[in-house]
C-alpha positions as CSV (number, residue, x, y, z in Angstrom):
1,M,77.8,-25.4,-50.0
2,G,74.2,-25.9,-51.3
3,H,71.7,-23.1,-52.1
4,R,71.1,-20.7,-49.4
5,T,67.6,-19.1,-48.4
6,V,66.9,-16.5,-45.9
7,L,63.3,-15.5,-44.7
8,V,63.0,-11.6,-44.3
9,T,60.0,-10.1,-42.6
10,A,59.0,-6.7,-41.2
11,H,56.6,-4.8,-39.0
12,T,54.4,-3.8,-42.0
13,G,52.9,-0.9,-40.2
14,R,56.2,1.0,-40.0
15,E,57.8,2.3,-43.2
16,N,61.3,2.4,-41.6
17,A,60.9,-1.3,-41.0
18,L,59.8,-2.0,-44.5
19,R,62.7,0.1,-45.8
20,S,65.2,-1.9,-43.7
21,A,63.8,-5.1,-44.9
22,R,64.0,-4.0,-48.5
23,F,67.6,-3.2,-48.1
24,V,68.4,-6.4,-46.6
25,A,66.5,-8.3,-49.2
26,E,68.2,-6.5,-52.1
27,R,71.7,-7.0,-50.7
28,L,71.1,-10.8,-49.9
29,T,69.7,-11.2,-53.5
30,A,72.7,-9.4,-55.0
31,A,74.9,-11.8,-53.0
32,G,73.2,-14.9,-54.6
33,I,71.1,-15.8,-51.6
34,T,67.3,-16.6,-52.2
35,V,65.0,-14.3,-50.1
36,R,61.7,-15.6,-49.0
37,T,59.1,-13.2,-47.6
38,L,55.6,-13.8,-46.2
39,A,52.6,-13.2,-48.4
40,G,51.2,-9.6,-48.0
41,E,54.5,-8.1,-46.9
42,P,55.6,-5.6,-49.8
43,I,59.5,-6.3,-49.4
44,S,60.8,-7.7,-52.6
45,P,59.0,-8.3,-55.9
46,S,61.7,-10.9,-56.6
47,A,61.3,-12.8,-53.5
48,Q,59.7,-16.3,-53.0
49,E,56.4,-15.6,-51.2
50,V,55.0,-18.0,-48.7
51,P,51.9,-18.0,-46.5
52,P,52.5,-17.1,-42.8
53,G,52.4,-20.3,-40.8
54,D,54.4,-23.1,-39.1
55,E,56.0,-24.0,-42.5
56,A,57.0,-20.5,-43.6
57,A,60.6,-20.8,-42.2
58,E,61.0,-24.6,-43.3
59,G,64.5,-25.1,-44.9
60,V,65.8,-21.6,-44.5
61,E,69.1,-20.8,-43.0
62,L,68.1,-17.8,-41.0
63,V,65.1,-15.6,-40.3
64,I,65.7,-11.8,-40.3
65,V,63.0,-9.5,-38.9
66,A,63.0,-5.7,-39.0
67,G,61.0,-4.2,-36.1
68,G,60.7,-4.0,-32.3
69,D,60.7,-6.8,-29.8
70,G,57.1,-7.5,-30.5
71,S,57.9,-8.2,-34.3
72,L,60.7,-10.6,-33.0
73,L,58.2,-12.5,-30.9
74,R,56.0,-12.8,-33.9
75,A,58.8,-14.0,-36.1
76,A,59.9,-16.6,-33.3
77,E,56.5,-18.3,-34.1
78,L,57.9,-19.1,-37.5
79,S,61.6,-19.8,-36.7
80,R,61.0,-22.0,-33.6
81,P,59.0,-25.0,-35.3
82,A,61.6,-24.9,-38.1
83,K,64.5,-25.0,-35.7
84,V,66.3,-22.1,-37.5
85,P,67.9,-19.0,-35.9
86,L,66.4,-15.6,-35.9
87,I,68.1,-12.3,-36.0
88,G,66.4,-8.8,-35.2
89,V,67.0,-5.4,-36.5
90,N,65.7,-3.0,-33.8
91,L,63.5,-0.3,-34.8
92,G,61.6,-0.2,-31.5
93,H,62.5,1.5,-28.3
94,V,63.8,-0.9,-25.8
95,G,65.0,-3.9,-27.8
96,F,66.6,-6.6,-25.8
97,L,66.0,-9.3,-28.4
98,A,67.2,-7.5,-31.5
99,E,70.9,-7.8,-32.5
100,A,71.4,-5.0,-35.1
101,E,70.5,-1.3,-35.2
102,P,69.3,0.2,-38.4
103,D,72.7,1.9,-39.1
104,G,74.3,-1.5,-39.1
105,L,72.3,-3.0,-41.9
106,A,75.1,-3.2,-44.3
107,D,77.4,-5.0,-41.8
108,L,74.5,-7.4,-40.8
109,V,74.1,-8.5,-44.5
110,E,77.9,-8.9,-44.9
111,R,78.1,-11.1,-41.7
112,V,75.1,-13.2,-42.9
113,V,76.7,-13.7,-46.3
114,A,80.1,-14.7,-44.7
115,R,78.2,-17.0,-42.2
116,D,80.0,-14.9,-39.5
117,Y,77.4,-15.1,-36.7
118,A,77.0,-17.3,-33.6
119,V,73.8,-19.0,-32.6
120,E,72.5,-19.1,-28.9
121,Q,69.7,-21.0,-27.6
122,R,67.0,-19.2,-25.7
123,M,64.9,-21.3,-23.2
124,T,61.1,-21.2,-23.7
125,I,58.2,-22.3,-21.6
126,D,55.6,-24.8,-22.5
127,V,52.2,-24.1,-21.0
128,T,49.2,-26.3,-20.4
129,V,45.7,-25.3,-19.4
130,R,43.7,-27.9,-17.5
131,R,40.2,-28.2,-16.2
132,N,39.3,-31.0,-14.0
133,G,42.4,-32.9,-15.0
134,A,41.8,-32.8,-18.7
135,G,44.0,-30.6,-21.0
136,V,42.0,-27.9,-22.6
137,A,44.8,-25.8,-24.2
138,S,48.5,-25.9,-24.7
139,T,50.9,-23.1,-25.9
140,W,54.4,-21.8,-25.4
141,A,56.2,-18.4,-24.7
142,L,59.8,-17.1,-25.1
143,N,59.3,-14.2,-22.7
144,E,56.5,-15.1,-20.3
145,A,53.1,-16.7,-19.6
146,T,50.9,-14.5,-17.5
147,V,47.7,-15.4,-15.7
148,E,45.8,-12.1,-15.1
149,K,42.4,-10.9,-14.3
150,A,40.1,-10.3,-17.2
151,A,38.1,-7.5,-15.6
152,R,40.0,-4.4,-14.4
153,E,37.9,-3.8,-11.2
154,R,38.2,-7.3,-9.8
155,V,41.1,-9.4,-8.4
156,I,41.7,-13.1,-9.1
157,E,42.5,-15.5,-6.3
158,V,45.1,-18.1,-7.0
159,I,47.1,-21.0,-5.4
160,I,50.5,-21.2,-6.7
161,E,52.3,-24.6,-6.7
162,V,56.1,-25.4,-7.4
163,D,57.0,-29.1,-8.1
164,G,53.7,-30.5,-7.1
165,R,53.5,-28.8,-3.7
166,P,51.4,-25.9,-2.8
167,L,53.3,-22.8,-1.8
168,S,51.0,-19.9,-1.1
169,R,47.5,-18.4,-2.0
170,W,47.1,-14.8,-3.2
171,G,44.4,-12.4,-4.3
172,G,45.7,-10.0,-6.8
173,D,46.1,-8.9,-10.3
174,G,47.8,-12.1,-11.5
175,V,51.2,-14.1,-11.9
176,V,54.0,-13.9,-14.4
177,C,55.8,-17.1,-15.3
178,S,59.1,-16.0,-17.0
179,T,62.2,-17.3,-18.6
180,P,65.4,-15.5,-18.2
181,T,64.9,-13.7,-21.6
182,G,61.6,-12.4,-20.3
183,S,63.0,-11.1,-17.1
184,T,63.6,-7.6,-18.7
185,A,59.9,-7.6,-19.9
186,Y,56.7,-7.9,-18.1
187,A,58.3,-9.7,-15.1
188,F,60.6,-6.7,-14.7
189,S,57.6,-4.3,-14.6
190,A,56.0,-6.5,-12.0
191,G,59.0,-6.2,-9.7
192,G,61.0,-9.3,-10.8
193,P,64.8,-9.5,-10.9
194,V,66.9,-9.1,-14.0
195,V,68.4,-12.5,-14.9
196,W,71.2,-12.7,-17.4
197,P,70.3,-14.9,-20.4
198,E,73.0,-17.5,-19.8
199,V,71.2,-18.5,-16.4
200,E,68.9,-21.4,-16.7
201,A,65.9,-20.8,-14.4
202,L,62.2,-20.1,-14.3
203,L,60.8,-17.0,-12.7
204,M,57.4,-16.7,-10.8
205,V,56.5,-13.0,-10.1
206,P,53.1,-12.0,-8.7
207,I,51.3,-9.0,-9.9
208,S,50.1,-6.6,-7.1
209,A,49.4,-9.5,-4.9
210,H,47.7,-9.0,-1.4
211,A,49.7,-11.3,0.7
212,L,52.3,-11.4,3.5
213,F,54.5,-13.8,1.2
214,A,54.5,-12.9,-2.3
215,P,58.1,-12.3,-3.5
216,P,59.4,-12.8,-6.9
217,M,60.9,-16.3,-7.0
218,V,63.6,-18.0,-9.1
219,V,63.3,-21.7,-9.3
220,S,65.2,-24.6,-11.1
221,P,64.7,-24.9,-14.9
222,Q,63.5,-28.5,-14.2
223,S,60.7,-27.2,-11.8
224,V,57.1,-27.2,-12.9
225,L,55.2,-24.2,-11.9
226,A,51.3,-24.2,-11.4
227,I,48.7,-21.6,-10.9
228,E,45.1,-22.8,-9.9
229,L,42.3,-20.4,-9.9
230,I,40.2,-20.5,-6.8
231,V,36.5,-21.2,-7.8
232,A,34.5,-18.6,-6.0
233,S,31.5,-16.7,-7.0
234,E,33.2,-13.2,-6.5
235,T,36.2,-14.1,-8.6
236,S,35.9,-12.6,-12.0
237,G,37.3,-14.3,-15.1
238,A,41.0,-14.7,-15.8
239,V,43.0,-14.9,-19.0
240,L,46.4,-16.5,-20.0
241,W,48.6,-14.4,-22.2
242,C,51.9,-15.7,-23.7
243,D,54.3,-13.0,-24.9
244,G,51.4,-10.7,-25.1
245,R,50.4,-12.5,-28.4
246,R,48.6,-15.7,-27.7
247,K,45.5,-15.5,-25.4
248,V,43.5,-18.2,-23.7
249,D,40.3,-17.5,-21.8
250,L,40.6,-19.4,-18.6
251,P,37.4,-21.3,-17.3
252,P,36.7,-21.0,-13.5
253,G,38.9,-23.3,-11.5
254,A,41.4,-23.7,-14.3
255,R,44.9,-24.9,-13.7
256,V,47.8,-23.5,-15.6
257,E,51.1,-25.4,-15.6
258,A,54.3,-23.9,-16.9
259,R,57.5,-25.9,-17.5
260,R,60.7,-25.7,-19.6
261,G,59.9,-25.6,-23.3
262,A,60.8,-28.7,-25.5
263,L,61.9,-26.4,-28.2
264,P,64.2,-23.4,-27.6
265,V,64.2,-20.2,-29.7
266,L,67.5,-19.8,-31.5
267,L,68.9,-16.4,-31.7
268,A,71.8,-15.4,-34.1
269,R,74.3,-13.2,-32.6
270,L,76.9,-10.9,-34.6
271,Q,79.2,-9.9,-31.7
272,V,80.7,-13.2,-31.4
273,T,84.0,-11.8,-29.7
274,E,82.6,-10.5,-26.6
275,S,81.3,-12.6,-23.7
276,G,77.6,-13.0,-23.7
277,G,77.2,-11.7,-20.1
278,G,79.3,-8.5,-20.8
279,R,77.2,-7.8,-23.9
280,F,73.9,-8.2,-21.9
281,T,75.4,-5.7,-19.3
282,D,76.0,-3.2,-22.0
283,R,72.6,-3.7,-23.4
284,L,71.1,-3.0,-20.0
285,V,73.1,0.2,-19.7
286,A,72.2,1.4,-23.0
287,K,68.4,0.5,-22.9
288,F,67.8,1.9,-19.5
289,G,70.3,4.8,-19.9
290,L,72.1,3.6,-16.7
291,P,74.7,6.0,-15.0
292,V,78.2,4.5,-15.5
293,A,80.3,7.8,-15.6
294,G,83.2,7.5,-13.2
295,W,83.7,3.7,-13.8
296,R,87.4,3.0,-13.7
297,G,87.3,-0.7,-14.4
298,R,90.5,-2.7,-14.4
299,T,92.8,0.4,-14.8
300,W,95.5,-1.3,-12.6
301,E,96.2,-3.5,-15.6
302,D,96.8,-0.6,-18.0
303,A,99.0,1.0,-15.4
304,G,101.1,-2.1,-15.1
305,K,101.7,-2.0,-18.8
306,H,103.3,1.4,-18.6
307,A,105.3,0.8,-15.4
């Protein structure tokens, strides 16, 4: 079977996250699995410490992160280049990415030790910033890449393009290019549709656009989306944010291209018995507190059993 190593990381500013990470690390160590932690995170004195960076998760079986979705997005920066799955313990408020809740930590560890989890791929987007045709920056996102105005009191003017063809011109606060995973994040707040994670698509959602035609759009995963900043003296600066973590200041006249990412993010899932779509539906209901009282479901099937 070979030696097993798991990277455990946590939102270090939250004591409950550190407590959860310590519990997981202790249980894994007791089960004979080597625990790796990031330098500076006080999780386990017996763990292998590694510097945070692209190599931190190299050679591990799994990355376990305790925190909210923000912590999970940070951990994805480590797990993605290493091509290893990530599993989150949700200690935030609305956690769509995290898999386990704090009261399920013992079960989580048992399932990891038994290798009783499934791995699903989540589509990412690769983002390139160009100026006068030359690439000036490249980055990626699991949730979304957002081109937005830098100054609160101004608007930015953009031309949007799909598959090499111009589609419309808007003045507004910006544009969100999102994956299905990101459809419940910033794109949702901007009025975009909720897209089930099994759907392969890219979303383009304008933020407060002043235009006759500015609907949220869902395009093919093979499509290339582009946002060009109109060069005009009254246009204030713009910035690109990826997952609210990676920021690029955009020069006047910049062009931002978003396409399906070459590397997905791998998420480990514990509930391997249910269909993914049904699980996501339950998650939506739980996270938004949706009213489902009175649902009768497939009651006729139960009735048939007793006939």
